[in-house]
Backbone as CSV, one residue per row, in Angstrom:
resi,resn,N_x,N_y,N_z,CA_x,CA_y,CA_z,C_x,C_y,C_z
1,MET,-59.158,66.557,-61.716,-58.439,65.638,-61.968,-57.451,65.013,-60.618
2,SER,-57.206,63.727,-60.163,-56.847,63.187,-59.043,-55.168,63.127,-59.311
3,THR,-54.628,63.253,-58.218,-52.838,63.039,-58.699,-52.361,62.473,-57.616
4,LYS,-51.180,61.701,-57.981,-50.316,60.628,-57.316,-49.159,60.966,-57.404
5,ILE,-48.257,60.812,-56.278,-46.853,61.225,-55.997,-46.582,59.522,-56.039
6,ARG,-46.049,59.193,-57.401,-45.075,57.528,-57.473,-44.334,57.330,-58.282
7,LEU,-43.522,56.178,-57.904,-42.535,56.198,-58.958,-42.664,55.762,-60.541
8,THR,-41.601,56.464,-61.140,-41.648,55.916,-62.798,-40.280,54.908,-62.765
9,ARG,-40.233,53.899,-63.060,-39.030,53.726,-63.600,-38.031,53.988,-64.760
10,LEU,-36.930,53.805,-64.609,-35.618,54.381,-65.433,-34.137,53.216,-64.937
11,GLY,-33.772,52.995,-66.062,-32.446,52.327,-65.795,-32.525,51.380,-66.926
12,ALA,-31.537,50.232,-66.678,-31.253,49.289,-68.168,-32.085,48.209,-66.762
13,MET,-31.843,46.828,-67.635,-32.235,45.563,-67.535,-31.921,45.605,-65.908
14,LYS,-32.135,45.027,-64.737,-31.439,44.691,-63.705,-30.769,45.138,-62.899
15,ARG,-30.948,46.786,-63.277,-30.583,48.578,-62.848,-31.312,49.415,-62.940
16,PRO,-32.250,49.014,-61.781,-33.201,49.972,-61.746,-33.067,51.706,-61.087
17,PHE,-33.577,52.534,-61.546,-33.421,53.770,-61.249,-34.902,54.509,-61.379
18,TYR,-35.068,55.290,-60.389,-36.561,55.797,-60.154,-36.688,57.151,-59.786
19,ARG,-37.445,57.413,-60.292,-37.730,59.216,-60.382,-39.261,59.498,-59.595
20,LEU,-39.539,59.996,-58.499,-40.460,60.313,-57.823,-41.409,61.366,-58.673
21,VAL,-42.423,61.144,-59.223,-43.251,62.180,-59.997,-44.933,62.632,-59.660
22,VAL,-45.302,63.362,-60.122,-46.582,63.392,-59.936,-47.299,63.408,-61.357
23,VAL,-48.470,62.684,-61.135,-48.931,61.935,-62.275,-50.093,62.092,-62.123
24,ASP,-50.950,62.396,-63.127,-52.601,61.988,-63.355,-52.720,60.506,-63.103
25,SER,-53.882,60.163,-62.113,-53.745,58.731,-61.597,-54.341,57.520,-62.800
26,ARG,-55.101,58.175,-64.037,-54.934,57.788,-64.901,-53.727,56.761,-65.766
27,LYS,-53.122,57.616,-65.532,-51.768,57.364,-66.345,-50.906,55.756,-66.215
28,ARG,-50.901,55.501,-67.173,-49.750,54.339,-66.870,-48.179,54.493,-65.845
29,ARG,-47.585,53.795,-65.487,-46.370,53.915,-64.791,-45.311,54.728,-65.257
30,ASP,-44.772,54.604,-66.245,-43.864,55.006,-67.002,-44.595,56.440,-68.302
31,GLY,-45.814,56.753,-67.991,-46.121,57.642,-68.681,-46.101,58.958,-68.702
32,ARG,-46.807,59.886,-69.318,-46.162,61.261,-69.024,-46.799,61.591,-67.373
33,TYR,-45.960,62.452,-66.930,-45.861,63.014,-65.595,-46.031,64.447,-65.937
34,ILE,-46.586,65.237,-64.880,-46.852,66.420,-64.768,-45.396,67.303,-63.703
35,GLU,-44.775,67.053,-62.802,-43.539,67.102,-62.351,-42.808,66.035,-61.801
36,ASN,-41.258,66.093,-61.774,-40.795,65.933,-61.197,-39.865,65.886,-59.893
37,LEU,-39.794,65.163,-58.929,-40.329,66.049,-57.503,-38.824,65.082,-56.918
38,GLY,-37.876,64.226,-57.494,-36.866,63.675,-57.246,-36.240,62.611,-57.908
39,THR,-35.025,61.499,-57.338,-34.740,60.101,-57.696,-34.750,59.162,-56.475
40,TYR,-34.732,58.448,-56.941,-34.299,56.947,-56.238,-33.826,55.959,-56.988
41,ASN,-32.206,55.756,-56.251,-31.669,54.656,-56.621,-31.226,53.519,-55.808
42,PRO,-31.833,52.247,-55.857,-31.836,51.286,-54.713,-30.907,50.615,-55.410
43,ILE,-29.717,50.360,-56.040,-28.764,49.823,-56.101,-27.462,49.818,-55.512
44,PRO,-26.958,51.265,-55.231,-25.505,50.799,-54.519,-26.195,50.504,-53.022
45,ALA,-24.749,50.568,-52.431,-24.602,49.785,-51.078,-25.918,50.605,-49.956
46,GLU,-24.858,51.764,-50.131,-26.138,52.778,-49.812,-27.094,53.562,-50.547
47,THR,-28.289,53.442,-50.499,-28.897,54.317,-51.531,-29.460,55.236,-51.525
48,GLU,-29.151,55.921,-52.498,-29.110,56.930,-53.160,-30.797,57.500,-53.323
49,LYS,-31.045,59.310,-52.417,-32.044,59.769,-52.472,-31.982,61.012,-52.767
50,THR,-32.727,61.691,-53.811,-32.758,62.712,-53.755,-34.216,63.416,-53.747
51,PHE,-34.669,64.396,-52.932,-36.181,64.734,-52.994,-36.113,66.249,-53.060
52,LYS,-37.301,67.056,-53.829,-37.206,68.242,-53.380,-38.212,68.670,-53.131
53,GLU,-38.147,68.738,-51.864,-38.842,69.059,-50.351,-39.922,69.676,-50.073
54,ASP,-40.001,70.793,-50.819,-40.628,71.999,-50.680,-42.104,71.796,-52.032
55,ARG,-41.514,71.044,-52.894,-42.049,70.385,-54.287,-43.347,69.540,-53.600
56,ILE,-42.900,68.361,-52.862,-43.061,67.479,-52.214,-44.733,67.935,-51.309
57,LEU,-43.850,68.770,-50.784,-44.834,69.733,-49.450,-45.667,70.441,-50.299
58,TYR,-45.633,70.926,-51.555,-46.852,71.855,-51.901,-47.755,70.609,-52.552
59,TRP,-47.409,69.575,-53.446,-48.201,69.035,-53.861,-48.995,67.617,-52.813
60,LEU,-48.506,67.123,-51.856,-49.028,66.731,-50.479,-50.238,67.945,-49.514
61,GLY,-50.141,68.965,-50.084,-51.104,70.465,-49.803,-52.623,70.438,-50.393
62,GLN,-51.759,70.062,-51.760,-52.864,69.992,-53.109,-53.655,68.775,-53.011
63,GLY,-53.464,67.805,-52.490,-54.187,66.760,-52.413,-54.210,66.030,-53.177
64,ALA,-52.624,65.557,-53.138,-51.848,64.606,-54.109,-51.942,63.338,-53.336
65,GLN,-52.388,61.977,-53.381,-51.933,60.944,-52.885,-50.321,60.246,-53.155
66,LEU,-50.097,59.600,-52.045,-48.704,58.983,-51.750,-49.243,57.222,-52.480
67,THR,-48.414,56.757,-53.181,-48.492,55.201,-53.413,-47.451,54.613,-51.964
68,GLU,-47.822,53.401,-51.891,-47.625,52.672,-50.715,-45.689,52.888,-50.826
69,THR,-45.110,53.088,-52.167,-43.505,52.816,-52.258,-43.001,54.500,-51.857
70,ALA,-43.997,55.252,-52.527,-43.227,56.465,-52.162,-43.906,57.035,-51.005
71,GLU,-44.640,57.197,-50.198,-44.481,57.089,-49.108,-43.584,56.583,-47.625
72,ASN,-43.182,55.373,-48.581,-42.292,54.921,-47.210,-40.822,55.629,-47.717
73,LEU,-41.258,55.512,-49.057,-39.138,56.710,-49.031,-39.662,57.826,-48.621
74,VAL,-40.600,58.722,-49.104,-40.869,60.166,-48.402,-41.159,59.811,-46.686
75,ARG,-41.745,58.864,-46.283,-41.687,58.917,-44.459,-39.864,59.047,-44.449
76,GLY,-39.656,58.452,-44.871,-38.574,57.777,-44.357,-37.427,59.237,-44.026
77,ALA,-37.570,60.298,-45.366,-36.371,61.278,-45.392,-36.964,62.494,-44.418
78,GLY,-38.209,61.964,-43.755,-38.524,63.164,-42.815,-39.997,63.995,-43.123
79,ILE,-39.871,64.191,-44.552,-41.116,65.187,-45.177,-42.023,64.926,-44.775
80,LEU,-42.543,63.294,-44.751,-43.995,63.038,-44.465,-44.392,63.769,-43.112
81,GLU,-43.248,63.751,-41.976,-43.700,64.052,-40.542,-43.641,65.321,-40.698
82,LYS,-42.889,66.215,-41.680,-42.626,67.613,-41.740,-44.274,67.936,-41.915
83,HIS,-44.756,67.302,-43.107,-46.433,68.072,-43.907,-46.894,67.429,-42.557
84,ARG,-47.192,66.979,-41.169,-47.841,66.088,-40.464,-48.316,67.260,-39.357
85,LEU,-46.825,67.867,-39.635,-46.235,68.747,-38.130,-47.185,70.186,-38.444
86,MET,-46.848,70.224,-40.221,-47.601,71.614,-40.968,-48.717,71.454,-40.614
87,GLN,-49.598,70.778,-40.584,-50.791,70.195,-41.050,-51.535,70.503,-39.153
88,THR,-50.866,70.714,-38.504,-51.221,70.197,-36.666,-50.988,71.594,-36.575
89,GLY,-50.682,72.149,-37.164,-50.416,74.303,-36.691,-49.075,74.051,-35.669
90,VAL,-48.028,73.416,-36.157,-46.878,74.322,-35.508,-46.299,75.228,-36.147
91,ALA,-45.472,75.838,-34.808,-44.941,77.030,-35.536,-43.538,76.873,-36.538
92,PRO,-43.145,77.396,-37.232,-42.340,77.256,-37.871,-40.668,77.388,-36.885
93,GLU,-40.922,78.279,-36.036,-39.283,78.038,-35.600,-39.505,76.479,-34.347
94,GLN,-40.442,76.179,-34.144,-40.497,74.812,-33.466,-39.979,73.660,-34.436
95,LEU,-40.801,73.944,-35.585,-41.025,72.906,-36.680,-39.563,71.798,-36.763
96,GLU,-38.471,72.801,-36.772,-36.418,72.131,-36.700,-36.636,71.430,-35.923
97,GLU,-37.215,71.604,-34.452,-36.710,71.045,-33.427,-37.842,69.906,-33.095
98,LYS,-39.149,70.140,-33.152,-40.008,68.808,-33.571,-39.231,67.604,-34.331
99,LEU,-38.542,68.223,-35.715,-38.502,67.481,-36.395,-37.253,66.289,-36.185
100,ALA,-36.421,67.156,-35.581,-35.429,66.807,-34.936,-35.187,65.677,-33.594
101,GLU,-36.487,65.808,-33.318,-36.508,65.108,-32.006,-37.054,63.591,-32.774
102,TRP,-37.608,64.108,-33.624,-38.977,62.774,-34.476,-37.342,61.718,-34.773
103,LYS,-36.653,62.464,-35.221,-35.600,61.979,-36.200,-34.939,60.674,-35.306
104,ALA,-34.272,61.727,-34.297,-33.826,61.243,-32.866,-34.280,59.490,-32.291
105,ALA,-36.064,59.934,-32.806,-36.797,58.552,-32.346,-36.582,57.565,-33.128
106,GLN,-36.365,57.746,-34.202,-36.320,56.535,-35.631,-35.110,55.702,-35.037
107,PRO,-35.341,54.395,-35.686,-34.725,53.362,-35.152,-32.882,53.398,-36.347
108,LYS,-32.103,53.350,-36.076,-31.013,53.627,-36.863,-30.562,52.029,-37.248
109,ALA,-30.608,52.924,-38.946,-30.715,51.976,-39.742,-29.031,50.971,-40.183
110,LYS,-28.848,49.766,-40.572,-27.955,49.243,-40.560,-26.507,50.317,-40.922
111,GLU,-25.476,49.789,-40.068,-24.238,50.652,-40.886,-23.987,49.925,-41.879
112,GLU,-24.054,49.148,-42.067,-23.008,48.498,-43.078,-24.134,47.245,-43.886
113,LYS,-24.561,47.602,-44.834,-25.727,46.684,-45.724,-24.591,45.683,-47.204
114,LEU,-24.713,44.279,-46.668,-23.746,43.660,-47.731,-24.984,43.375,-48.672
115,GLY,-24.336,43.118,-49.794,-24.546,42.402,-51.038,-25.215,41.439,-50.848
116,ARG,-25.867,40.893,-52.084,-25.903,39.288,-52.054,-24.451,38.224,-51.926
117,ALA,-24.008,38.759,-52.990,-22.278,38.171,-52.928,-21.754,38.420,-51.760
118,GLU,-21.627,39.478,-51.079,-20.661,39.274,-49.342,-21.675,38.215,-48.894
119,LYS,-23.043,38.258,-48.556,-23.824,37.794,-48.046,-23.669,36.224,-48.261
120,LYS,-23.410,35.879,-49.218,-23.042,33.996,-49.937,-21.405,34.155,-49.727
121,ALA,-20.577,34.816,-49.466,-19.243,34.629,-48.986,-19.294,34.513,-47.629
122,LYS,-20.231,35.453,-46.955,-20.000,35.293,-45.674,-20.789,34.269,-45.024
123,LYS,-21.873,33.639,-45.636,-22.248,32.331,-45.199,-21.334,31.306,-45.736
124,LYS,-20.999,31.271,-46.615,-19.886,29.966,-46.506,-18.855,30.187,-45.807
125,SER,-18.289,31.276,-45.023,-17.090,31.177,-44.337,-17.278,30.891,-43.386
126,ASP,-18.625,30.777,-42.817,-19.103,30.727,-41.638,-19.431,29.120,-41.308
127,ALA,-19.875,28.638,-42.271,-20.168,27.248,-42.893,-18.717,26.765,-42.550
128,LYS,-17.571,27.069,-42.966,-16.502,26.738,-43.283,-15.724,26.740,-41.941
129,ALA,-16.015,27.876,-40.870,-15.918,27.807,-39.354,-16.567,26.823,-38.632
130,GLU,-17.386,26.740,-38.714,-18.476,25.643,-38.111,-17.980,24.370,-38.403
131,VAL,-17.492,24.320,-39.730,-16.984,22.360,-39.800,-15.617,22.760,-39.293
132,GLU,-14.628,23.588,-39.486,-13.816,23.304,-38.779,-13.391,23.310,-37.262
133,ALA,-14.623,24.163,-36.640,-14.676,24.086,-35.045,-15.170,22.211,-34.663
134,LYS,-16.139,21.867,-35.540,-16.300,20.798,-34.915,-15.752,19.651,-34.903
135,ALA,-14.654,19.768,-35.958,-13.388,19.199,-36.370,-12.366,19.046,-35.042
136,ALA,-12.244,20.578,-34.708,-11.530,20.112,-33.714,-12.088,19.698,-32.400
137,GLU,-13.405,19.999,-32.247,-13.921,19.352,-30.785,-13.975,18.234,-30.960
138,GLU,-14.071,17.493,-32.229,-13.998,16.343,-32.131,-12.071,15.234,-32.058
139,LYS,-11.840,16.245,-32.657,-10.499,15.554,-32.387,-9.635,15.973,-30.901
140,ALA,-10.102,16.966,-30.171,-10.361,17.028,-28.848,-10.687,16.190,-27.995
141,ALA,-11.750,15.568,-28.423,-13.031,14.642,-27.939,-11.823,13.382,-28.005
142,ALA,-11.078,12.631,-28.696,-10.642,11.597,-29.514,-9.608,11.552,-28.358
143,GLU,-9.032,12.760,-28.286,-7.328,12.814,-27.770,-7.805,12.374,-26.221
144,ALA,-8.650,13.259,-25.398,-9.433,12.989,-24.535,-9.821,11.826,-24.196
145,ALA,-9.894,10.839,-25.166,-10.742,9.429,-24.748,-9.601,8.734,-24.627
146,LYS,-8.433,9.307,-25.448,-6.916,8.476,-25.547,-6.073,7.992,-24.471
147,ARG,-6.381,9.508,-23.721,-5.868,10.022,-22.730,-6.116,9.667,-21.188
148,ALA,-7.776,8.985,-21.654,-8.259,8.226,-20.524,-8.085,6.580,-21.150
149,GLU,-8.322,6.277,-22.107,-8.111,4.985,-21.948,-6.383,4.677,-21.775
150,GLU,-5.526,5.389,-21.961,-4.196,5.533,-21.327,-3.986,5.656,-19.921
151,ALA,-4.738,6.047,-19.366,-4.779,6.215,-18.061,-5.695,4.567,-17.283
152,LYS,-6.219,4.732,-17.933,-6.652,3.126,-17.669,-5.609,2.294,-17.797
153,LYS,-4.844,1.957,-18.611,-4.343,0.883,-18.730,-3.181,1.059,-17.693
154,ALA,-2.661,2.346,-17.209,-1.213,2.454,-16.867,-2.172,1.957,-15.188
155,GLU,-3.607,2.611,-14.530,-4.146,1.662,-13.572,-4.135,0.431,-13.583
156,ASP,-4.513,-0.299,-14.827,-4.731,-1.644,-14.728,-3.261,-2.631,-14.481
157,GLU,-2.268,-1.730,-14.958,-0.901,-2.113,-14.544,-0.679,-1.936,-13.329
158,ALA,-0.360,-0.945,-12.775,-0.079,-0.385,-11.530,-1.008,-1.774,-10.619
159,ALA,-1.952,-2.010,-10.993,-2.932,-2.779,-10.210,-2.517,-4.091,-10.077
160,SER,-2.330,-4.558,-11.565,-1.662,-6.096,-11.761,-0.617,-6.146,-10.882
161,ALA,0.735,-5.075,-10.998,1.598,-5.064,-10.436,1.528,-5.236,-8.764
162,LYS,0.341,-4.463,-8.000,-0.146,-4.662,-7.044,-0.403,-6.288,-6.808
163,ALA,-0.687,-6.603,-7.400,-1.544,-7.941,-7.251,-0.438,-9.028,-7.314
164,ALA,0.548,-9.084,-8.162,1.864,-9.954,-8.459,2.621,-9.630,-7.147
165,ALA,3.038,-8.352,-6.685,3.422,-8.115,-5.891,2.897,-8.410,-4.465
166,ALA,1.490,-8.471,-3.970,0.983,-9.401,-3.415,0.965,-10.693,-3.273
167,GLU,1.163,-11.370,-4.641,0.964,-12.679,-4.509,2.353,-13.304,-4.362
168,GLU,3.479,-12.413,-4.475,4.981,-12.852,-4.382,5.032,-12.762,-2.884
169,ALA,4.917,-11.544,-2.283,5.008,-11.546,-0.539,4.736,-12.610,0.272
170,PRO,3.388,-13.204,-0.058,3.407,-14.276,0.910,4.321,-15.627,0.610
171,ALA,4.157,-16.017,-0.478,5.074,-16.727,-1.011,6.846,-16.275,-0.763
172,GLU,7.199,-15.496,-0.785,8.590,-15.068,-0.091,8.421,-15.248,1.190
173,GLU,7.787,-14.724,1.976,7.554,-14.984,3.504,7.216,-16.950,3.815
174,GLU,6.764,-17.926,2.910,6.619,-18.748,3.333,8.074,-19.505,3.191
175,SER,8.654,-19.128,1.761,10.242,-19.174,1.823,11.116,-19.155,2.363
176,ALA,10.873,-17.595,3.210,11.870,-17.786,4.200,11.431,-18.279,5.662
177,ASP,9.935,-18.693,5.912,10.282,-19.492,6.763,10.487,-20.457,7.096
178,LYS,10.237,-20.970,5.594,10.849,-22.637,5.831,12.377,-22.469,5.223
179,SER,13.331,-21.799,5.168,14.646,-22.047,5.045,14.813,-21.574,6.621
180,ALA,14.315,-20.667,7.684,14.805,-20.734,8.755,14.484,-22.111,9.359
181,GLU,13.674,-22.578,9.021,13.339,-23.850,9.580,14.433,-24.691,9.772
């Protein structure tokens, strides 16, 4: 009989809860199983996983095959690495040290896992902040343009005043010359 380690689904609609079980490969997904090896709850923000490590190692030693999803879960818990180290003949006293090295080399999981509602709210607030920033930028550009226009007007007025003063100065000189004669 070929055996598989796979997930069997429990829980309500849209609220899945899984058991990690050993089952005859010919049985259906939620059918009768040989042994319960642990649980997996994907719903909470921090997924809950509990596994019977010694029993999983026993069944892997007996030749049970892991399904893809079950393999990902068991690998993440470090049980598959422990099985591999045991298969290669690592001494039991070195086993924990090697596992600690392996865990240190694994990428860190995200500290904060946002749910769908939090992601949507964050996206909405980011969009709102972007719109506000764009509006502030446009307002600053409009104020800068207004200041530039006022500065140009002041320059034009100063230039026209200079021109008027320049026109009046020769006229005053001519009138001063005429009155001096």
